C-alpha positions as CSV (number, residue, x, y, z in Angstrom):
1,M,24.5,-67.3,50.7
2,N,23.0,-65.2,48.0
3,E,21.3,-66.5,44.9
4,T,22.0,-70.1,43.9
5,V,23.9,-70.5,40.8
6,W,24.1,-74.5,41.0
7,K,22.2,-77.1,42.8
8,L,23.6,-80.6,43.0
9,D,21.6,-83.4,44.4
10,N,23.0,-86.7,45.2
11,V,25.4,-86.5,42.6
12,T,27.6,-89.6,41.8
13,L,30.6,-89.8,39.2
14,W,31.9,-93.5,38.9
15,G,35.6,-94.1,39.2
16,Q,38.0,-96.6,40.3
17,P,38.7,-98.0,42.7
18,R,35.9,-95.7,44.3
19,P,33.6,-93.1,42.9
20,R,35.2,-90.0,42.1
21,L,32.2,-88.2,43.7
22,A,29.6,-90.0,45.8
23,G,26.2,-88.6,46.7
24,V,27.5,-85.0,46.6
25,T,24.7,-82.5,47.5
26,V,25.6,-79.0,47.5
27,E,24.3,-75.5,46.6
28,I,26.8,-72.8,45.2
29,G,25.7,-69.4,45.2
30,T,26.9,-66.0,44.1
31,G,30.2,-64.6,45.4
32,A,33.6,-66.8,45.9
33,T,33.3,-70.3,46.8
34,A,36.4,-72.2,47.2
35,V,36.4,-76.1,46.8
36,L,39.0,-77.4,49.3
37,G,40.5,-81.0,49.5
38,H,43.8,-83.0,49.1
39,S,44.9,-84.6,45.9
40,G,42.2,-87.3,44.9
41,A,39.5,-85.6,46.9
42,G,37.4,-84.9,43.8
43,K,38.0,-81.2,43.3
44,T,38.6,-81.4,39.6
45,S,35.8,-84.1,39.2
46,L,33.3,-81.5,40.9
47,L,34.5,-78.6,38.8
48,N,34.2,-80.6,35.6
49,L,30.6,-81.4,36.2
50,L,29.8,-77.5,37.0
51,V,31.1,-76.5,33.4
52,G,29.7,-79.6,31.7
53,F,33.0,-81.1,30.9
54,E,31.5,-84.3,32.2
55,R,28.2,-85.6,33.2
56,P,27.2,-87.3,36.5
57,D,26.3,-91.1,36.3
58,S,23.6,-90.3,38.9
59,G,22.0,-87.4,40.7
60,T,21.0,-83.9,39.3
61,I,22.6,-80.6,38.5
62,V,20.4,-77.5,38.0
63,E,22.4,-74.4,36.7
64,S,21.1,-71.0,36.8
65,I,23.6,-68.6,35.0
66,Q,22.3,-65.8,33.3
67,H,23.0,-65.9,29.4
68,S,22.9,-63.0,27.2
69,D,24.5,-62.2,23.5
70,D,26.7,-59.6,24.6
71,R,28.6,-61.7,27.4
72,L,30.2,-65.0,28.0
73,P,27.8,-66.7,30.8
74,M,31.0,-68.7,32.1
75,F,34.6,-69.2,31.6
76,W,36.6,-72.4,32.7
77,C,40.3,-72.5,33.7
78,P,41.0,-76.3,33.6
79,P,44.0,-78.3,35.3
80,G,46.9,-77.6,33.4
81,D,46.2,-74.0,32.4
82,G,44.4,-75.2,29.1
83,L,46.6,-72.9,27.1
84,W,46.3,-72.8,23.2
85,P,49.7,-74.0,22.1
86,H,49.4,-72.2,18.8
87,L,48.9,-68.6,20.2
88,T,51.2,-66.2,21.8
89,V,50.5,-64.6,25.3
90,A,49.0,-61.3,23.9
91,Q,46.9,-63.6,21.4
92,H,45.3,-65.4,24.4
93,L,44.0,-62.3,25.7
94,Q,43.1,-60.7,22.1
95,S,40.9,-63.9,21.8
96,V,38.6,-63.5,24.9
97,V,38.3,-59.6,25.2
98,R,35.5,-58.0,23.8
99,E,35.6,-55.6,21.0
100,T,35.2,-52.1,22.7
101,S,37.1,-48.8,22.0
102,D,39.6,-49.5,24.8
103,R,40.2,-53.0,23.9
104,Q,43.9,-52.7,23.5
105,A,44.4,-50.6,26.7
106,K,42.7,-53.5,28.6
107,I,44.9,-56.0,26.9
108,A,48.0,-53.9,28.0
109,E,46.8,-53.2,31.3
110,L,46.2,-57.1,31.9
111,L,49.7,-57.8,30.5
112,A,51.3,-55.4,32.9
113,A,49.2,-56.4,36.1
114,F,50.3,-60.0,35.5
115,N,54.1,-59.1,34.6
116,L,53.6,-60.6,31.1
117,S,54.3,-57.7,28.9
118,D,58.0,-58.6,28.0
119,K,56.5,-62.3,27.3
120,M,53.6,-61.0,24.9
121,G,55.1,-62.7,21.8
122,R,55.8,-66.0,23.4
123,L,54.1,-69.3,22.9
124,P,53.1,-71.3,25.8
125,D,55.9,-73.8,25.3
126,Q,58.5,-70.9,25.6
127,L,57.1,-69.8,29.2
128,S,57.8,-71.1,32.7
129,Q,55.2,-73.0,34.6
130,G,54.6,-70.0,36.7
131,E,54.2,-67.7,33.8
132,C,51.6,-70.3,32.2
133,S,49.7,-70.0,35.7
134,R,49.6,-66.2,35.4
135,L,48.4,-66.1,31.7
136,A,45.6,-68.6,32.4
137,L,44.3,-66.5,35.1
138,A,44.8,-63.1,33.2
139,R,42.7,-64.9,30.2
140,A,40.0,-65.6,32.5
141,V,39.7,-62.3,34.1
142,A,39.8,-60.9,30.6
143,S,37.0,-62.9,29.5
144,D,34.8,-60.8,31.5
145,A,32.4,-63.8,32.0
146,R,29.8,-63.7,34.5
147,V,30.9,-66.7,36.1
148,L,34.5,-67.9,36.5
149,V,35.5,-71.5,37.4
150,L,39.2,-72.0,38.3
151,D,40.7,-75.1,38.9
152,E,43.7,-74.5,41.1
153,P,44.7,-71.0,39.8
154,L,48.1,-69.7,40.4
155,V,49.3,-73.5,41.7
156,H,52.8,-73.0,40.0
157,V,53.3,-69.3,41.1
158,D,55.4,-68.6,44.1
159,P,53.9,-67.4,47.4
160,A,54.8,-63.9,47.2
161,G,53.6,-63.4,43.6
162,S,50.5,-65.2,44.2
163,R,49.3,-62.8,46.7
164,T,49.6,-60.1,44.1
165,Y,47.7,-61.9,41.6
166,W,44.9,-62.8,43.9
167,E,44.4,-59.2,44.6
168,I,43.7,-58.7,41.0
169,L,41.4,-61.2,40.9
170,R,39.8,-60.1,44.3
171,K,39.1,-56.7,42.5
172,C,37.6,-58.7,39.7
173,L,35.2,-60.5,42.3
174,G,34.1,-56.9,43.6
175,D,32.4,-56.2,40.2
176,P,28.4,-56.7,40.9
177,S,27.9,-57.9,37.5
178,R,30.2,-60.9,38.0
179,T,27.8,-63.7,39.4
180,A,30.2,-66.2,40.8
181,V,33.9,-67.3,41.0
182,V,34.3,-71.0,42.0
183,F,37.9,-72.2,42.5
184,S,39.7,-75.3,43.6
185,T,42.6,-75.3,46.1
186,H,44.4,-77.2,48.7
187,S,45.5,-74.1,50.6
188,P,43.5,-73.1,53.8
189,E,45.1,-69.6,53.5
190,V,43.9,-69.0,50.3
191,V,40.3,-70.0,51.4
192,L,40.2,-67.7,54.4
193,R,41.6,-64.9,52.5
194,D,39.6,-65.2,49.1
195,A,36.3,-67.1,49.7
196,Q,33.0,-66.6,51.5
197,Q,31.7,-69.9,51.1
198,V,33.7,-73.4,51.0
199,I,32.9,-76.9,50.0
200,C,35.3,-79.4,51.8
201,L,35.7,-82.7,49.8
202,S,37.3,-85.9,51.1
203,E,37.4,-89.1,49.1
204,G,34.8,-88.0,46.6
205,R,32.2,-86.8,49.4
206,A,31.3,-83.3,50.6
207,V,31.9,-83.3,54.1
208,Y,31.2,-79.5,54.7
209,S,29.6,-76.8,52.6
210,G,28.9,-73.5,54.0
211,S,30.4,-70.2,55.4
212,V,34.1,-70.0,55.8
213,Q,33.8,-68.1,58.9
214,Q,31.5,-70.8,60.2
215,L,33.9,-73.5,59.4
216,Y,36.8,-71.7,61.0
217,Y,35.1,-70.5,64.3
218,S,32.4,-73.0,64.7
219,P,33.6,-76.3,63.0
220,P,31.2,-79.4,63.4
221,S,34.0,-81.9,64.2
222,A,37.9,-81.9,64.9
223,D,38.6,-83.3,61.6
224,L,36.8,-80.4,59.7
225,A,38.3,-77.9,62.2
226,W,41.9,-78.9,60.7
227,C,40.5,-78.0,57.1
228,L,41.4,-74.3,57.5
229,G,44.7,-74.7,59.9
230,P,45.9,-75.6,63.2
231,A,43.0,-76.0,65.8
232,N,42.7,-77.0,69.4
233,W,39.6,-79.1,69.6
234,V,38.3,-79.4,73.2
235,G,35.5,-82.1,74.1
236,D,33.4,-82.3,77.2
237,E,35.8,-84.1,79.1
238,D,38.9,-82.2,77.8
239,T,37.2,-78.9,79.1
240,R,37.3,-80.4,82.7
241,A,41.0,-81.6,82.3
242,W,42.6,-78.7,80.4
243,L,40.2,-75.8,80.8
244,P,39.1,-76.0,84.7
245,G,36.4,-73.5,85.4
246,R,34.7,-73.3,82.1
247,T,31.3,-74.9,81.3
248,P,31.9,-78.4,79.6
249,E,31.5,-78.0,75.7
250,R,32.6,-79.2,72.4
251,R,34.3,-76.5,70.4
252,C,37.3,-75.4,68.5
253,Y,39.9,-72.7,69.9
254,R,42.0,-71.4,67.0
255,P,45.6,-70.5,67.9
256,E,44.9,-66.7,68.1
257,E,42.2,-67.4,70.8
258,V,44.9,-69.1,73.0
259,C,47.0,-67.3,75.4
260,V,49.5,-69.4,77.4
261,A,50.7,-67.8,80.8
262,L,52.9,-69.1,83.7
263,A,51.2,-69.9,86.8
264,E,52.6,-70.5,90.3
265,E,50.6,-73.6,90.8
266,S,49.4,-75.6,87.9
267,P,49.0,-79.3,87.5
268,L,50.0,-78.7,83.7
269,I,53.5,-78.8,82.7
270,V,55.2,-78.0,79.3
271,Q,57.1,-80.9,78.1
272,A,58.2,-79.3,74.6
273,S,57.8,-76.2,72.6
274,K,58.1,-75.7,68.9
275,F,58.0,-72.5,66.7
276,A,56.6,-72.6,63.6
277,G,56.3,-69.1,62.2
278,S,52.8,-67.7,63.2
279,V,52.0,-70.5,65.6
280,C,53.6,-72.1,68.3
281,E,53.0,-75.7,69.1
282,L,53.2,-76.7,72.9
283,E,53.3,-80.3,74.4
284,L,51.5,-80.1,77.9
285,L,51.5,-82.9,80.5
286,D,48.7,-83.1,83.2
287,E,50.5,-84.5,86.2
288,R,47.2,-85.6,87.7
289,S,46.1,-87.9,84.9
290,G,49.5,-88.2,83.2
291,K,47.9,-87.4,79.9
292,T,49.5,-85.0,77.3
293,R,48.1,-83.1,74.6
294,R,49.2,-80.6,71.8
295,V,48.0,-77.0,72.1
296,F,48.7,-74.5,69.2
297,H,48.8,-70.7,70.3
298,R,50.3,-67.4,69.2
């Protein structure tokens, strides 16, 4: 992690029937940080605290964002896109783009990049959900803020289109003058592709905070391994039974690390095989013990 942008210490935000956030202690640095979790995990609550929309009931939040007169320190894309109902598509961008000689060209470029050129005169209630999501992200990029906080950006955009618009955001992240981008998502694929750091939330608690690669290849537990997709978690006893000849250890094997080959003599029998696109799932039986387990491979 580079410089710290936010530091949260034992932050709690009350809710019913349980705290929306409970004792969260994390640091968020420069670069791209994903906040990952299922619905109700606390993602929106955490982002609300980062931007000051809500205040914690206990604990402390220290912000270290550079402020200057010529540039927005932070821009927030709230849940539901937060569009202004009285402004057209073009006016949304005009309201945040700084006054420069190439201002109109920048607006036209963003409208084209997000496929909104033919919608520039429409109001938000005349747009589809996907178009609203694209406009919300275009506005955030247009703001040129040092820090972007995005609550599930592009959630209503189809997967093929989403990759294109994430690429635009990725180029935006490459600007060295932009301090940080923090976004929430429930998609492991987006985290793997577009974040360097990840905060995993479960029932209001931060169960992991650190490197995406570390979580992918060396997760501390089986439950956390699954935060980033299919995983083969092997414990000490599992190693002896399913990986004979290897030193017993607790570790995660991702599908791309597993190769399944036929053997003339083996106590392991394939009981079922399921194809699921980029991953195949096997149901294996160990004839010696009668135990079964699932194995994910490519």
